[in-house]
C-alpha positions as CSV (number, residue, x, y, z in Angstrom):
1,M,0.1,0.2,0.3
2,I,1.3,3.2,-1.0
3,L,0.9,6.8,1.9
4,V,0.3,10.2,0.6
5,T,1.1,13.0,3.1
6,G,-0.7,16.3,2.1
7,G,-3.1,14.7,0.3
8,T,-5.2,17.4,0.7
9,G,-3.4,19.8,-1.2
10,L,-2.3,20.7,-4.6
11,V,0.3,18.3,-4.9
12,G,-0.8,15.5,-3.2
13,A,-4.5,15.7,-4.5
14,H,-3.5,15.1,-7.8
15,L,-1.3,12.5,-7.0
16,L,-3.8,10.3,-5.4
17,L,-6.1,11.2,-8.8
18,Q,-3.2,9.6,-11.0
19,L,-2.3,6.9,-8.3
20,L,-6.0,5.5,-8.4
21,H,-5.9,5.9,-12.4
22,G,-3.3,3.2,-11.8
23,N,-5.0,1.0,-9.4
24,E,-3.0,1.7,-7.0
25,A,-3.9,1.1,-3.1
26,V,-3.7,4.4,-1.5
27,R,-4.1,5.7,2.0
28,A,-3.9,9.4,2.9
29,I,-4.0,11.5,5.8
30,Y,-5.7,14.4,7.0
31,R,-5.8,16.8,9.8
32,S,-9.8,17.9,9.7
33,S,-12.4,16.5,7.8
34,S,-13.4,19.8,5.9
35,S,-9.6,19.8,4.6
36,I,-10.8,16.6,2.4
37,E,-13.0,18.7,0.7
38,K,-11.2,20.4,-2.0
39,T,-9.1,16.7,-2.8
40,K,-12.9,15.4,-3.4
41,N,-13.7,18.6,-5.4
42,L,-11.3,17.8,-7.4
43,F,-12.5,14.1,-8.5
44,E,-15.7,15.6,-8.6
45,T,-14.3,17.8,-11.1
46,E,-12.5,14.9,-13.0
47,S,-15.8,12.9,-13.1
48,R,-13.9,10.0,-11.0
49,T,-15.9,9.9,-7.6
50,D,-15.3,6.4,-8.0
51,L,-11.8,7.1,-7.4
52,F,-12.2,9.4,-4.3
53,A,-14.0,6.5,-2.5
54,K,-11.4,4.1,-3.1
55,I,-8.8,6.6,-0.8
56,E,-8.3,5.1,2.8
57,W,-8.1,8.1,4.7
58,V,-6.2,8.2,8.3
59,Q,-7.0,11.2,10.5
60,A,-3.1,12.2,11.5
61,D,-0.4,15.0,11.7
62,I,2.9,14.6,10.6
63,T,3.9,16.8,13.9
64,D,2.0,13.5,15.9
65,I,4.0,10.5,16.6
66,P,1.6,8.1,17.5
67,A,-0.9,9.0,15.1
68,L,1.4,9.2,12.0
69,E,2.7,5.6,13.6
70,K,-0.7,4.0,12.9
71,A,-0.9,5.8,9.3
72,F,2.1,3.7,8.5
73,E,1.2,0.3,9.1
74,N,1.4,-1.9,6.4
75,I,2.8,0.6,3.9
76,E,5.6,0.0,1.5
77,Q,6.0,3.1,-0.2
78,V,5.6,6.6,0.9
79,Y,5.6,10.3,-1.1
80,H,5.8,12.9,1.5
81,C,4.2,16.1,0.0
82,A,2.5,18.0,3.4
83,A,4.2,20.8,4.1
84,L,3.5,24.5,5.3
85,I,4.2,27.3,2.7
86,S,4.6,30.6,4.4
87,F,6.6,34.1,4.3
88,D,5.7,35.5,7.2
89,S,8.2,35.9,9.4
90,K,5.6,34.9,12.1
91,D,5.1,31.6,11.1
92,E,9.2,30.4,11.6
93,E,8.3,28.0,14.5
94,Q,5.3,26.5,12.3
95,L,7.6,26.2,9.6
96,R,10.6,24.6,11.5
97,K,7.8,22.3,13.4
98,I,5.7,21.2,10.3
99,N,8.7,21.2,7.4
100,I,11.6,19.8,9.7
101,E,10.6,18.3,12.3
102,G,7.8,16.6,10.7
103,T,9.9,15.8,7.8
104,A,12.1,14.1,10.1
105,N,9.2,11.8,11.8
106,V,7.9,10.6,8.3
107,V,11.5,9.5,7.8
108,N,12.2,7.9,11.1
109,C,8.9,5.9,10.3
110,C,9.9,5.3,7.0
111,I,12.9,3.2,8.2
112,D,10.9,2.0,11.5
113,F,8.4,0.5,9.3
114,N,10.7,-0.9,6.5
115,V,9.0,1.0,3.7
116,K,10.7,0.5,0.4
117,K,11.0,4.0,-0.9
118,L,10.4,7.7,0.2
119,C,9.5,10.4,-2.4
120,H,9.8,13.7,-1.0
121,V,8.4,17.0,-2.5
122,S,10.8,19.9,-2.0
123,S,11.0,23.4,-3.6
124,I,13.9,25.0,-6.2
125,A,13.5,27.2,-2.8
126,A,15.9,24.3,-1.2
127,L,18.5,24.2,-4.3
128,G,21.7,26.0,-4.3
129,D,23.2,29.2,-4.7
130,A,24.2,30.3,-8.0
131,R,28.5,31.8,-7.6
132,E,28.8,35.4,-8.9
133,G,29.0,35.8,-12.2
134,E,27.0,32.6,-12.7
135,K,23.0,32.4,-13.8
136,T,21.9,28.1,-13.8
137,I,20.9,26.3,-11.0
138,T,21.5,22.6,-11.0
139,E,20.6,19.8,-8.3
140,E,24.7,20.2,-8.0
141,T,24.8,23.7,-6.9
142,E,25.8,24.3,-3.7
143,W,24.0,26.0,-1.0
144,N,25.5,28.9,0.6
145,P,24.6,29.6,4.2
146,E,26.3,33.2,3.8
147,K,23.1,34.2,1.6
148,N,20.1,35.6,3.0
149,H,17.4,32.9,2.5
150,G,13.8,33.2,4.2
151,D,12.4,30.9,7.0
152,Y,10.4,29.1,4.0
153,A,13.8,28.3,1.9
154,L,15.8,27.3,5.5
155,T,12.6,24.9,6.4
156,K,12.8,23.0,3.0
157,Y,16.4,22.7,3.1
158,G,16.6,21.3,6.6
159,A,13.5,18.9,5.1
160,E,15.7,17.7,2.8
161,T,18.8,17.2,5.5
162,E,16.5,15.1,7.2
163,V,15.6,12.8,3.9
164,W,19.2,12.7,3.1
165,R,20.1,11.6,6.7
166,G,17.7,8.8,6.3
167,S,19.5,7.8,3.0
168,Q,22.4,7.4,4.8
169,E,20.3,4.8,7.4
170,G,19.2,2.9,4.4
171,L,16.1,4.8,3.4
172,D,15.7,4.4,-0.9
173,V,14.7,8.1,-1.2
174,V,14.2,10.5,-4.4
175,V,13.6,14.3,-3.8
176,V,12.1,16.6,-6.2
177,N,12.5,20.2,-6.2
178,P,9.6,21.9,-8.2
179,G,9.1,25.3,-9.3
180,V,5.9,26.8,-9.1
181,I,3.4,24.8,-9.7
182,F,0.3,25.6,-11.4
183,G,-3.0,23.1,-11.1
184,K,-6.6,23.3,-10.7
185,G,-9.0,22.7,-8.2
186,F,-7.3,24.9,-5.5
187,G,-8.4,28.2,-5.5
188,N,-6.3,30.8,-4.4
189,A,-4.0,28.4,-2.8
190,G,-0.7,28.5,-3.7
191,S,0.2,29.6,-7.0
192,G,-3.7,30.4,-7.6
193,E,-2.9,33.4,-5.7
194,L,-1.6,35.1,-8.6
195,L,-4.3,33.9,-10.7
196,E,-6.1,35.8,-8.2
197,K,-4.0,39.1,-7.7
198,I,-4.4,39.4,-11.5
199,H,-8.1,38.7,-11.9
200,D,-8.3,41.6,-9.0
201,G,-6.2,44.2,-10.9
202,F,-3.1,43.8,-9.4
203,P,-1.1,46.4,-11.3
204,F,2.9,45.8,-10.5
205,Y,5.3,43.4,-12.1
206,T,9.1,42.9,-12.3
207,K,11.5,41.6,-14.6
208,G,12.9,39.1,-12.4
209,S,12.5,35.6,-13.4
210,T,11.0,32.1,-12.3
211,G,10.7,28.3,-12.9
212,I,7.1,27.2,-13.3
213,T,5.7,23.7,-13.9
214,A,2.5,21.8,-14.3
215,V,1.2,19.8,-11.2
216,E,0.5,16.9,-13.5
217,D,4.0,17.1,-14.3
218,V,5.2,16.8,-11.2
219,T,3.2,13.7,-10.1
220,N,3.6,12.0,-13.1
221,I,7.5,12.3,-12.5
222,M,7.2,10.9,-8.6
223,I,5.4,8.3,-9.8
224,Q,7.9,7.3,-12.6
225,L,10.8,7.7,-10.2
226,M,9.5,5.6,-7.6
227,K,9.0,2.6,-9.8
228,T,12.9,3.0,-10.8
229,D,15.9,1.8,-8.6
230,I,17.0,5.6,-8.8
231,S,18.0,6.5,-5.4
232,G,19.6,9.2,-3.2
233,E,19.1,11.6,-6.2
234,R,17.0,15.2,-6.6
235,F,15.5,16.5,-9.5
236,T,14.6,19.7,-10.5
237,I,10.8,20.0,-11.6
238,V,10.5,23.0,-13.7
239,S,9.0,22.9,-17.4
240,E,10.8,26.3,-18.1
241,N,11.8,29.3,-17.0
242,I,9.8,32.7,-17.3
243,I,10.1,36.1,-17.3
244,L,7.1,37.1,-13.9
245,Q,6.2,40.3,-16.4
246,N,5.8,37.8,-19.0
247,L,3.9,34.9,-17.0
248,L,1.5,38.2,-15.3
249,N,1.0,39.3,-18.7
250,N,0.1,35.8,-19.9
251,I,-2.6,35.2,-16.8
252,A,-3.9,38.4,-17.6
253,D,-4.5,37.8,-21.1
254,N,-6.2,34.4,-20.3
255,M,-8.8,36.0,-17.9
256,Q,-9.3,39.0,-20.1
257,K,-8.0,41.1,-17.3
258,K,-5.4,44.2,-18.0
259,R,-1.8,43.3,-17.7
260,P,0.4,44.9,-14.6
261,Y,1.2,48.2,-15.7
262,I,3.5,49.5,-13.0
263,Y,7.5,48.4,-13.1
264,A,8.2,47.8,-9.4
265,R,11.8,48.8,-9.6
266,P,14.1,47.4,-6.8
267,F,13.9,50.5,-4.5
268,M,10.4,50.2,-4.8
269,T,10.2,46.5,-3.8
270,S,12.6,47.5,-0.9
271,I,10.2,50.0,0.4
272,Y,7.3,47.9,0.3
273,W,8.6,44.9,2.0
274,R,9.4,47.1,4.8
275,M,6.0,48.8,4.7
276,D,4.2,45.6,5.2
277,W,6.5,44.6,7.9
278,L,4.9,47.8,9.8
279,F,1.8,47.3,8.9
280,S,1.9,43.9,9.8
281,K,2.7,45.0,13.5
282,V,0.6,47.6,13.4
283,F,-2.6,46.0,12.1
284,L,-1.3,42.2,13.5
285,K,-1.5,40.8,9.4
286,K,0.0,38.1,8.1
287,R,3.1,39.1,5.8
288,S,2.4,39.3,2.0
289,F,5.6,40.9,0.7
290,T,8.9,39.9,2.1
291,K,12.6,40.7,2.2
292,A,13.2,37.4,0.5
293,T,10.0,37.9,-1.6
294,A,11.3,40.9,-2.6
295,K,14.9,40.1,-3.8
296,S,13.5,37.0,-5.4
297,S,11.1,39.0,-7.6
298,H,14.1,40.6,-9.3
299,S,16.2,37.4,-9.4
300,T,17.0,36.1,-12.8
301,E,18.1,32.7,-12.2
302,I,17.9,29.8,-14.7
303,Y,16.6,26.5,-13.1
304,D,18.4,23.7,-15.0
305,N,15.6,20.8,-16.1
306,S,18.1,18.8,-18.3
307,K,18.6,16.1,-15.1
308,I,15.2,14.7,-15.1
309,I,14.8,15.0,-19.3
310,N,17.6,12.6,-19.3
311,Q,17.2,10.7,-16.6
312,L,13.3,9.5,-17.7
313,K,13.3,10.6,-21.2
314,Y,10.8,13.2,-19.7
315,S,8.9,16.0,-22.1
316,F,7.1,18.5,-20.2
317,Q,3.7,20.3,-21.3
318,P,4.2,24.0,-22.7
319,M,3.0,26.0,-20.1
320,K,1.5,28.6,-22.4
321,S,-1.4,26.1,-23.7
322,Y,-1.5,25.0,-20.0
323,L,-2.1,27.9,-18.2
324,T,-4.5,28.7,-20.5
325,T,-6.9,25.4,-19.1
326,V,-6.0,26.9,-15.6
327,C,-7.3,30.5,-15.9
328,A,-10.2,29.2,-17.8
329,A,-11.1,26.9,-14.8
330,Y,-10.6,29.2,-12.0
331,L,-12.8,32.2,-13.9
332,P,-16.4,31.5,-12.4
333,R,-19.0,30.2,-14.6
């Protein structure tokens, strides 16, 4: 049997759908019954409620070891998709508890229950830092602890450290490092926040770049990697690198909304993250724009996806047409 953590999130839900399409026996953990609804809605959208009924749901939390141990009974493979995504410094403790401590618990359970293989969903945020004068980041690029990394990146890097520790203890592992993941069925969660902002008339853009990918490509690659003998390796999952201005324009065009028209220069984003910090203190609101976010919005680093393409002979979906489908699904009917 296969265990999926984070089955109520974008990647986990799409992974469950694909695994069940392949007639796999699947167990998924959840924290509250309400959190299952988005996963259920995805299956209903795909007209596969019959497959949803086959999921064995177990109430557990990756930070609750006794409950987690029950979920691991008779499990042979684990897809660890659960994580907290936040760029608010107020969430530092929770980020560390869920992303690092939670991953350590999953790894320990994999070892204790003799799980055959673990697939860990990391992030391009946990990849290394390009050296001065270099632009391309690969799986082998070294992490520079002297550079400024946001709490999310630090905890995803820390989570990977726990996975590599498990590998050294004899656990077969593969790690995927996806870029910004787009997919249907999860509203304004994750990358859906970009869709929401553009839909609401967000006016700003920057000329930095990022790596993007379709959720189906992420889950396809995860499943393929788990069926191979590959172990102890990580893979960058990026369909294409794109200038943020072009990405926002693409979304705006698909939604028939006005394109962002104000170029947020570095000094503007520098001012804005400080204002955002002040407003969060005064009005007790969650941060929406941090120093790390400001820095990344102007970064022009390129993520190299050649390793996964060569390893699996994989062909990514064209993101331009895929975003058209995602935006169409987001718009109210």
